[in-house]
Each structure stands twice: as C-alpha cells, then as structure tokens.
Phi, psi and omega in degrees: 000140181252120176273137176262127171250142179286134175292152178299144183288150175279125181246174180295339180257008183304316184291338179246022183304316180290328177294314181301310178301314181296314177303315176300316184290329180289320174302312178304319180289324173304313180296322176300315179304321179297317182300318180295323179296321177297311173306327181262017181050042181294163183291135186309314182298323170305311182297317178296329178292320177292327175297318178298318180300320182288322175303313180297324179291320177291327174301307182300323175294319180296315177299324176298313175296323175297312179300315174301315176295316180300316186283326190249302184292320180285325171302306180307308184293325174297324174292338179269000178092012184246038182304308182294325178299308184298315183295326177292324184294313181300307179300325179298314181294314171309318180299311182297321181298320184280349178279357185304146174093000000 
C-alpha cells in the first residue's frame, strides 16, 4: 500500500522560509542574551536597549510576513472570490500588531 501525503501548502513566506527561520533563531538568541543579562545583574538601561532591538527585529519579521500575505495569500484568496474576507483578516492582523505596548 502506498501512503499519499499532502504536500505542505504554499504560504506567502514559503520562498523566504530559510531567511525567516534564520531571523527567528537570531531573535531567539537575543532573548536568551537578555536572560543572561538579568542573571548577571546588568544595568537596566542596557537590558531595555536589547529589548528594543528585539522588538525592532520582530517588527521587521512581521512586516515581511504581512508583505508575503498581501502578495501571495490575498492574491490567491481574491482569485477564489474571498477578497473581502482576506482584506478583513489582514486588517485585523495589522490592528493586533499596532496594539502592542
């Protein structure tokens, strides 16, 4: 018997997945670095500076994902007659990103 597996769906970030994963690993390392800074009783402002750098890096990842979603997923959804649904979904995601803080 041959088992058929479904191929992974194509997402807006599929073409840049390796880059995205690399960025996320770098951010993960930065977060671990902050944990070490706290453990080492580092100066508060130095820790806050690192947190700001992580937030900027995450924002860059988020913008890349939004771009991929708009260019790929929304285009695909529009071809399927779901343009309004996809636009609402995108705007809700943007709204959640902007509420931070």
